[in-house]
N, CA, C and O atoms as a Tinker XYZ file with bonds, in Angstrom:
   344  protein
     1  N    -16.298000   43.797000  -18.117000    73     2
     2  CA   -17.209000   44.339000  -17.106000    64     1     3
     3  C    -18.181000   44.109000  -16.725000    63     2     4     5
     4  O    -19.146000   43.720000  -17.382000    81     3
     5  N    -18.092000   44.410000  -14.944000    73     3     6
     6  CA   -19.498000   42.898000  -14.148000    64     5     7
     7  C    -20.348000   43.388000  -14.080000    63     6     8     9
     8  O    -20.113000   44.559000  -13.779000    81     7
     9  N    -21.430000   43.185000  -14.196000    73     7    10
    10  CA   -22.489000   43.320000  -14.235000    64     9    11
    11  C    -23.204000   41.925000  -14.007000    63    10    12    13
    12  O    -23.043000   40.972000  -14.769000    81    11
    13  N    -24.156000   41.897000  -12.680000    73    11    14
    14  CA   -24.851000   41.262000  -11.871000    64    13    15
    15  C    -26.310000   41.565000  -12.207000    63    14    16    17
    16  O    -26.464000   42.751000  -12.500000    81    15
    17  N    -27.726000   40.632000  -12.259000    73    15    18
    18  CA   -28.845000   40.316000  -11.521000    64    17    19
    19  C    -29.545000   40.121000   -9.885000    63    18    20    21
    20  O    -29.984000   39.147000   -9.273000    81    19
    21  N    -29.411000   41.361000   -9.610000    73    19    22
    22  CA   -29.806000   41.332000   -8.249000    64    21    23
    23  C    -31.326000   41.327000   -8.097000    63    22    24    25
    24  O    -31.614000   41.515000   -6.916000    81    23
    25  N    -32.829000   41.117000   -9.189000    73    23    26
    26  CA   -33.615000   40.752000   -9.425000    64    25    27
    27  C    -34.311000   40.219000  -10.250000    63    26    28    29
    28  O    -33.944000   40.626000  -11.353000    81    27
    29  N    -35.169000   39.486000  -10.346000    73    27    30
    30  CA   -36.171000   39.299000  -11.184000    64    29    31
    31  C    -37.057000   38.620000  -11.153000    63    30    32    33
    32  O    -37.116000   37.471000  -10.714000    81    31
    33  N    -38.358000   39.645000  -11.911000    73    31    34
    34  CA   -39.244000   39.205000  -11.814000    64    33    35
    35  C    -40.077000   38.875000  -12.757000    63    34    36    37
    36  O    -40.445000   39.740000  -13.551000    81    35
    37  N    -40.479000   37.721000  -12.841000    73    35    38
    38  CA   -41.239000   36.305000  -14.687000    64    37    39
    39  C    -42.827000   36.889000  -14.138000    63    38    40    41
    40  O    -43.174000   36.765000  -12.964000    81    39
    41  N    -43.557000   37.428000  -15.023000    73    39    42
    42  CA   -44.625000   37.776000  -15.789000    64    41    43
    43  C    -45.649000   36.320000  -16.139000    63    42    44    45
    44  O    -45.512000   35.319000  -16.843000    81    43
    45  N    -46.528000   36.763000  -15.378000    73    43    46
    46  CA   -46.904000   35.072000  -15.915000    64    45    47
    47  C    -48.216000   35.941000  -17.565000    63    46    48    49
    48  O    -48.849000   36.993000  -17.473000    81    47
    49  N    -48.191000   35.445000  -18.209000    73    47    50
    50  CA   -49.560000   35.547000  -19.545000    64    49    51
    51  C    -49.363000   36.012000  -20.542000    63    50    52    53
    52  O    -48.327000   36.622000  -20.276000    81    51
    53  N    -49.583000   36.235000  -21.657000    73    51    54
    54  CA   -48.837000   36.895000  -22.944000    64    53    55
    55  C    -48.924000   37.197000  -23.446000    63    54    56    57
    56  O    -49.567000   36.964000  -24.469000    81    55
    57  N    -47.863000   38.600000  -22.863000    73    55    58
    58  CA   -47.926000   39.525000  -23.789000    64    57    59
    59  C    -46.600000   40.165000  -23.646000    63    58    60    61
    60  O    -45.737000   39.830000  -22.836000    81    59
    61  N    -46.557000   40.717000  -24.148000    73    59    62
    62  CA   -44.495000   40.330000  -24.697000    64    61    63
    63  C    -43.557000   41.213000  -23.668000    63    62    64    65
    64  O    -42.429000   41.544000  -24.032000    81    63
    65  N    -44.097000   41.607000  -22.286000    73    63    66
    66  CA   -42.794000   41.917000  -21.588000    64    65    67
    67  C    -42.474000   40.476000  -20.418000    63    66    68    69
    68  O    -43.361000   39.720000  -20.023000    81    67
    69  N    -41.695000   40.425000  -20.217000    73    67    70
    70  CA   -41.636000   38.496000  -20.133000    64    69    71
    71  C    -41.058000   38.394000  -18.302000    63    70    72    73
    72  O    -41.094000   37.322000  -17.697000    81    71
    73  N    -40.673000   39.404000  -17.800000    73    71    74
    74  CA   -40.116000   40.012000  -16.824000    64    73    75
    75  C    -39.048000   41.141000  -16.511000    63    74    76    77
    76  O    -38.417000   41.569000  -17.477000    81    75
    77  N    -38.710000   41.809000  -14.907000    73    75    78
    78  CA   -38.015000   42.632000  -14.996000    64    77    79
    79  C    -37.232000   42.213000  -14.422000    63    78    80    81
    80  O    -37.350000   41.580000  -13.373000    81    79
    81  N    -36.157000   42.509000  -15.058000    73    79    82
    82  CA   -34.967000   43.149000  -13.864000    64    81    83
    83  C    -33.829000   43.591000  -13.116000    63    82    84    85
    84  O    -32.794000   43.205000  -13.661000    81    83
    85  N    -33.627000   44.253000  -12.076000    73    83    86
    86  CA   -32.643000   45.361000  -11.623000    64    85    87
    87  C    -31.060000   44.315000  -11.465000    63    86    88    89
    88  O    -31.032000   43.162000  -11.034000    81    87
    89  N    -29.974000   45.050000  -11.906000    73    87    90
    90  CA   -29.109000   45.237000  -12.429000    64    89    91
    91  C    -27.950000   46.082000  -11.495000    63    90    92    93
    92  O    -28.092000   47.197000  -10.993000    81    91
    93  N    -26.997000   45.362000  -11.440000    73    91    94
    94  CA   -25.764000   46.063000  -10.644000    64    93    95
    95  C    -24.584000   45.342000  -11.186000    63    94    96    97
    96  O    -24.286000   44.159000  -11.353000    81    95
    97  N    -23.933000   46.676000  -11.432000    73    95    98
    98  CA   -22.941000   47.125000  -12.192000    64    97    99
    99  C    -21.271000   47.298000  -11.311000    63    98   100   101
   100  O    -21.303000   48.148000  -10.421000    81    99
   101  N    -19.857000   46.558000  -11.507000    73    99   102
   102  CA   -18.948000   46.463000  -10.729000    64   101   103
   103  C    -19.401000   47.085000   -9.726000    63   102   104   105
   104  O    -18.826000   48.055000   -9.232000    81   103
   105  N    -20.935000   46.400000   -9.129000    73   103   106
   106  CA   -21.062000   45.840000   -7.558000    64   105   107
   107  C    -20.959000   47.483000   -7.461000    63   106   108   109
   108  O    -20.356000   47.747000   -6.421000    81   107
   109  N    -21.159000   48.127000   -7.842000    73   107   110
   110  CA   -21.236000   50.005000   -7.185000    64   109   111
   111  C    -22.622000   50.122000   -7.848000    63   110   112   113
   112  O    -23.507000   49.501000   -7.259000    81   111
   113  N    -22.950000   50.726000   -8.846000    73   111   114
   114  CA   -24.405000   50.632000   -9.355000    64   113   115
   115  C    -25.101000   50.535000   -9.678000    63   114   116   117
   116  O    -25.137000   50.309000  -10.887000    81   115
   117  N    -26.426000   50.615000   -8.862000    73   115   118
   118  CA   -27.742000   49.248000   -9.077000    64   117   119
   119  C    -28.869000   50.401000  -10.534000    63   118   120   121
   120  O    -29.104000   51.608000  -10.461000    81   119
   121  N    -29.242000   49.564000  -11.494000    73   119   122
   122  CA   -29.986000   50.139000  -12.613000    64   121   123
   123  C    -31.252000   49.086000  -12.249000    63   122   124   125
   124  O    -31.085000   47.869000  -12.166000    81   123
   125  N    -32.398000   49.684000  -12.070000    73   123   126
   126  CA   -33.650000   48.463000  -11.593000    64   125   127
   127  C    -34.846000   49.190000  -13.132000    63   126   128   129
   128  O    -35.443000   50.252000  -13.312000    81   127
   129  N    -34.765000   48.549000  -13.526000    73   127   130
   130  CA   -36.755000   48.189000  -14.532000    64   129   131
   131  C    -35.986000   47.634000  -15.903000    63   130   132   133
   132  O    -36.387000   47.885000  -17.039000    81   131
   133  N    -35.342000   47.197000  -15.733000    73   131   134
   134  CA   -34.625000   46.584000  -17.062000    64   133   135
   135  C    -35.530000   45.546000  -17.246000    63   134   136   137
   136  O    -35.830000   44.955000  -16.209000    81   135
   137  N    -36.349000   44.930000  -18.870000    73   135   138
   138  CA   -37.568000   44.750000  -19.816000    64   137   139
   139  C    -36.815000   43.191000  -20.521000    63   138   140   141
   140  O    -35.868000   43.147000  -21.306000    81   139
   141  N    -37.382000   42.337000  -20.098000    73   139   142
   142  CA   -37.066000   40.463000  -20.968000    64   141   143
   143  C    -38.715000   41.274000  -21.465000    63   142   144   145
   144  O    -39.715000   41.598000  -20.825000    81   143
   145  N    -38.371000   41.349000  -22.731000    73   143   146
   146  CA   -39.674000   40.760000  -23.524000    64   145   147
   147  C    -39.187000   39.969000  -24.711000    63   146   148   149
   148  O    -38.133000   39.545000  -25.184000    81   147
   149  N    -40.501000   39.983000  -24.958000    73   147   150
   150  CA   -40.709000   38.686000  -26.554000    64   149   151
   151  C    -41.288000   39.550000  -27.938000    63   150   152   153
   152  O    -42.255000   40.254000  -28.226000    81   151
   153  N    -39.833000   38.928000  -28.704000    73   151   154
   154  CA   -40.374000   39.057000  -29.913000    64   153   155
   155  C    -39.980000   39.237000  -31.054000    63   154   156   157
   156  O    -38.771000   39.094000  -31.232000    81   155
   157  N    -41.010000   39.683000  -32.458000    73   155   158
   158  CA   -40.513000   39.375000  -33.715000    64   157   159
   159  C    -39.948000   38.123000  -33.964000    63   158   160   161
   160  O    -40.390000   37.073000  -34.432000    81   159
   161  N    -37.817000   38.838000  -33.128000    73   159   162
   162  CA   -36.903000   38.135000  -33.645000    64   161   163
   163  C    -36.459000   37.492000  -32.039000    63   162   164   165
   164  O    -35.270000   37.632000  -31.753000    81   163
   165  N    -37.251000   36.881000  -31.116000    73   163   166
   166  CA   -37.308000   36.201000  -29.985000    64   165   167
   167  C    -36.554000   37.054000  -28.616000    63   166   168   169
   168  O    -35.793000   38.001000  -28.817000    81   167
   169  N    -36.731000   36.797000  -27.894000    73   167   170
   170  CA   -36.224000   38.022000  -26.300000    64   169   171
   171  C    -35.211000   38.912000  -26.501000    63   170   172   173
   172  O    -34.101000   38.663000  -26.971000    81   171
   173  N    -35.722000   40.170000  -26.051000    73   171   174
   174  CA   -34.556000   40.565000  -26.485000    64   173   175
   175  C    -34.528000   41.353000  -24.577000    63   174   176   177
   176  O    -35.276000   40.844000  -23.743000    81   175
   177  N    -33.622000   42.525000  -24.184000    73   175   178
   178  CA   -33.511000   43.120000  -22.743000    64   177   179
   179  C    -34.092000   44.658000  -23.546000    63   178   180   181
   180  O    -33.726000   45.158000  -24.610000    81   179
   181  N    -34.961000   45.048000  -22.706000    73   179   182
   182  CA   -35.419000   46.729000  -23.225000    64   181   183
   183  C    -34.962000   46.823000  -22.184000    63   182   184   185
   184  O    -34.816000   45.966000  -21.312000    81   183
   185  N    -34.494000   48.726000  -22.214000    73   183   186
   186  CA   -33.806000   49.921000  -21.600000    64   185   187
   187  C    -35.245000   50.163000  -20.006000    63   186   188   189
   188  O    -36.466000   50.025000  -20.077000    81   187
   189  N    -34.675000   50.411000  -19.207000    73   187   190
   190  CA   -35.724000   51.152000  -18.647000    64   189   191
   191  C    -35.918000   52.120000  -19.393000    63   190   192   193
   192  O    -35.084000   52.514000  -20.208000    81   191
   193  N    -37.633000   52.898000  -19.123000    73   191   194
   194  CA   -37.121000   53.847000  -20.054000    64   193   195
   195  C    -38.409000   54.277000  -19.396000    63   194   196   197
   196  O    -39.177000   53.424000  -18.951000    81   195
   197  N    -38.778000   56.053000  -19.283000    73   195   198
   198  CA   -40.398000   57.105000  -18.790000    64   197   199
   199  C    -40.796000   57.764000  -20.190000    63   198   200   201
   200  O    -40.156000   57.971000  -21.222000    81   199
   201  N    -42.514000   58.083000  -19.685000    73   199   202
   202  CA   -43.107000   58.265000  -20.053000    64   201   203
   203  C    -42.691000   60.131000  -20.596000    63   202   204   205
   204  O    -42.711000   60.902000  -19.637000    81   203
   205  N    -42.374000   60.748000  -21.882000    73   203   206
   206  CA   -42.540000   61.759000  -21.881000    64   205   207
   207  C    -44.025000   63.234000  -21.788000    63   206   208   209
   208  O    -45.176000   62.797000  -21.797000    81   207
   209  N    -43.927000   64.076000  -21.745000    73   207   210
   210  CA   -45.205000   64.585000  -21.658000    64   209   211
   211  C    -45.824000   64.674000  -23.151000    63   210   212   213
   212  O    -47.020000   64.860000  -23.374000    81   211
   213  N    -44.663000   64.489000  -24.296000    73   211   214
   214  CA   -45.724000   64.192000  -25.221000    64   213   215
   215  C    -45.771000   62.867000  -26.148000    63   214   216   217
   216  O    -45.679000   62.679000  -27.361000    81   215
   217  N    -46.041000   61.666000  -24.513000    73   215   218
   218  CA   -46.046000   61.082000  -24.919000    64   217   219
   219  C    -45.090000   59.823000  -25.454000    63   218   220   221
   220  O    -45.586000   58.709000  -25.282000    81   219
   221  N    -44.184000   59.858000  -25.887000    73   219   222
   222  CA   -43.345000   59.126000  -26.402000    64   221   223
   223  C    -42.510000   58.333000  -25.380000    63   222   224   225
   224  O    -42.430000   58.987000  -24.340000    81   223
   225  N    -41.881000   57.197000  -25.308000    73   223   226
   226  CA   -40.864000   56.673000  -24.481000    64   225   227
   227  C    -39.743000   56.820000  -24.858000    63   226   228   229
   228  O    -39.287000   56.531000  -25.965000    81   227
   229  N    -38.907000   57.546000  -23.451000    73   227   230
   230  CA   -37.480000   57.615000  -23.899000    64   229   231
   231  C    -37.149000   57.041000  -22.679000    63   230   232   233
   232  O    -37.827000   57.105000  -21.653000    81   231
   233  N    -35.600000   56.219000  -22.890000    73   231   234
   234  CA   -34.643000   55.418000  -22.369000    64   233   235
   235  C    -34.470000   56.210000  -20.895000    63   234   236   237
   236  O    -34.006000   57.347000  -20.978000    81   235
   237  N    -34.768000   55.762000  -19.690000    73   235   238
   238  CA   -34.071000   56.802000  -18.964000    64   237   239
   239  C    -32.305000   55.681000  -18.297000    63   238   240   241
   240  O    -31.802000   56.107000  -17.257000    81   239
   241  N    -31.755000   54.679000  -18.833000    73   239   242
   242  CA   -30.268000   54.566000  -18.618000    64   241   243
   243  C    -30.197000   53.489000  -19.548000    63   242   244   245
   244  O    -31.011000   52.569000  -19.635000    81   243
   245  N    -28.626000   53.748000  -20.609000    73   243   246
   246  CA   -29.042000   52.762000  -21.379000    64   245   247
   247  C    -27.606000   52.369000  -21.528000    63   246   248   249
   248  O    -26.728000   52.489000  -20.673000    81   247
   249  N    -27.466000   51.774000  -23.010000    73   247   250
   250  CA   -25.508000   50.743000  -22.691000    64   249   251
   251  C    -25.086000   52.182000  -24.023000    63   250   252   253
   252  O    -25.594000   52.853000  -24.921000    81   251
   253  N    -23.459000   51.886000  -23.076000    73   251   254
   254  CA   -23.136000   53.754000  -24.434000    64   253   255
   255  C    -22.208000   52.242000  -25.052000    63   254   256   257
   256  O    -21.966000   52.424000  -26.245000    81   255
   257  N    -21.950000   51.598000  -24.824000    73   255   258
   258  CA   -20.789000   51.156000  -26.042000    64   257   259
   259  C    -22.141000   49.747000  -26.243000    63   258   260   261
   260  O    -23.225000   49.618000  -25.674000    81   259
   261  N    -21.262000   48.646000  -27.585000    73   259   262
   262  CA   -21.520000   47.324000  -27.881000    64   261   263
   263  C    -20.767000   46.729000  -26.880000    63   262   264   265
   264  O    -21.212000   45.650000  -26.489000    81   263
   265  N    -19.642000   47.174000  -26.299000    73   263   266
   266  CA   -19.643000   45.583000  -26.094000    64   265   267
   267  C    -20.248000   45.845000  -24.539000    63   266   268   269
   268  O    -20.012000   44.827000  -23.887000    81   267
   269  N    -20.834000   46.693000  -23.847000    73   267   270
   270  CA   -22.003000   46.725000  -23.159000    64   269   271
   271  C    -22.850000   46.584000  -23.368000    63   270   272   273
   272  O    -22.878000   45.557000  -22.689000    81   271
   273  N    -24.328000   46.665000  -23.954000    73   271   274
   274  CA   -25.002000   46.222000  -24.405000    64   273   275
   275  C    -24.865000   45.016000  -24.480000    63   274   276   277
   276  O    -25.575000   44.307000  -23.767000    81   275
   277  N    -24.067000   44.528000  -25.222000    73   275   278
   278  CA   -24.096000   42.648000  -25.447000    64   277   279
   279  C    -24.203000   42.045000  -24.052000    63   278   280   281
   280  O    -24.997000   41.307000  -23.468000    81   279
   281  N    -22.861000   42.789000  -23.717000    73   279   282
   282  CA   -22.532000   42.122000  -21.757000    64   281   283
   283  C    -24.296000   42.318000  -20.780000    63   282   284   285
   284  O    -24.726000   41.399000  -20.083000    81   283
   285  N    -24.632000   42.915000  -20.859000    73   283   286
   286  CA   -25.561000   43.581000  -20.333000    64   285   287
   287  C    -27.182000   42.196000  -21.034000    63   286   288   289
   288  O    -27.974000   41.591000  -20.312000    81   287
   289  N    -27.138000   42.181000  -21.803000    73   287   290
   290  CA   -27.698000   41.868000  -22.288000    64   289   291
   291  C    -27.636000   39.962000  -22.147000    63   290   292   293
   292  O    -28.273000   39.277000  -21.347000    81   291
   293  N    -26.601000   39.460000  -23.270000    73   291   294
   294  CA   -26.066000   38.708000  -22.186000    64   293   295
   295  C    -26.361000   38.082000  -20.316000    63   294   296   297
   296  O    -27.387000   37.466000  -20.024000    81   295
   297  N    -25.880000   38.223000  -19.862000    73   295   298
   298  CA   -26.721000   38.851000  -17.947000    64   297   299
   299  C    -27.733000   38.333000  -18.054000    63   298   300   301
   300  O    -27.912000   37.116000  -18.107000    81   299
   301  N    -28.768000   39.409000  -18.115000    73   299   302
   302  CA   -30.373000   39.216000  -17.906000    64   301   303
   303  C    -31.234000   38.086000  -18.633000    63   302   304   305
   304  O    -32.208000   37.449000  -18.232000    81   303
   305  N    -30.331000   38.049000  -20.204000    73   303   306
   306  CA   -31.609000   36.435000  -20.666000    64   305   307
   307  C    -31.165000   35.305000  -19.832000    63   306   308   309
   308  O    -31.913000   34.381000  -19.515000    81   307
   309  N    -29.378000   35.445000  -19.330000    73   307   310
   310  CA   -28.867000   34.165000  -18.299000    64   309   311
   311  C    -29.486000   34.272000  -17.308000    63   310   312   313
   312  O    -29.749000   33.174000  -16.819000    81   311
   313  N    -29.836000   35.061000  -16.791000    73   311   314
   314  CA   -30.421000   34.587000  -15.318000    64   313   315
   315  C    -31.845000   34.715000  -16.285000    63   314   316   317
   316  O    -31.791000   33.703000  -16.984000    81   315
   317  N    -33.053000   35.452000  -16.646000    73   315   318
   318  CA   -34.035000   34.795000  -16.930000    64   317   319
   319  C    -33.935000   33.308000  -17.144000    63   318   320   321
   320  O    -33.963000   32.642000  -16.109000    81   319
   321  N    -33.832000   32.706000  -18.190000    73   319   322
   322  CA   -33.343000   31.576000  -18.951000    64   321   323
   323  C    -33.086000   30.240000  -17.424000    63   322   324   325
   324  O    -33.466000   29.092000  -17.192000    81   323
   325  N    -32.303000   31.197000  -16.784000    73   323   326
   326  CA   -32.201000   30.425000  -15.445000    64   325   327
   327  C    -33.126000   29.953000  -14.364000    63   326   328   329
   328  O    -33.589000   28.845000  -14.096000    81   327
   329  N    -33.265000   31.295000  -13.760000    73   327   330
   330  CA   -34.701000   30.749000  -12.981000    64   329   331
   331  C    -35.428000   32.453000  -13.056000    63   330   332   333
   332  O    -36.323000   32.770000  -13.839000    81   331
   333  N    -34.863000   33.261000  -12.171000    73   331   334
   334  CA   -35.869000   33.821000  -13.268000    64   333   335
   335  C    -36.565000   34.162000  -11.325000    63   334   336   337
   336  O    -37.626000   34.651000  -10.935000    81   335
   337  N    -36.030000   33.923000  -10.991000    73   335   338
   338  CA   -37.475000   34.406000   -9.676000    64   337   339
   339  C    -36.367000   34.521000   -8.557000    63   338   340   341
   340  O    -35.988000   33.352000   -8.478000    81   339
   341  N    -35.735000   35.140000   -7.779000    73   339   342
   342  CA   -34.811000   35.818000   -7.286000    64   341   343
   343  C    -35.978000   36.780000   -6.209000    63   342   344
   344  O    -35.545000   37.654000   -5.457000    81   343
C-alpha cells in the first residue's frame, strides 16, 4: 500500500498532541486530520475523529487491516521524526 504524508504540522508545547498529519493513499485518496500523540508507551498515530452528540469521540477514518494500520503508523511517524514541517 502506497501511503505518503502530504502535510505535517508540529505543535509547540507540552500537550499530548504533537502534530497533525494529512495523508494520500495510492496517490488517489486524501485523508486529513491524523494526530501524532505522545502516550504512556510512546508516540502513536490517532485517526481523524469527530465528537458525537453524546460527547464521545468517533473515528471518521481508520485502517481496516493490521497491515494497513502498521503501514500508516510507520509512514506518519517516520515523517514526524524526519522533518515534520512540510
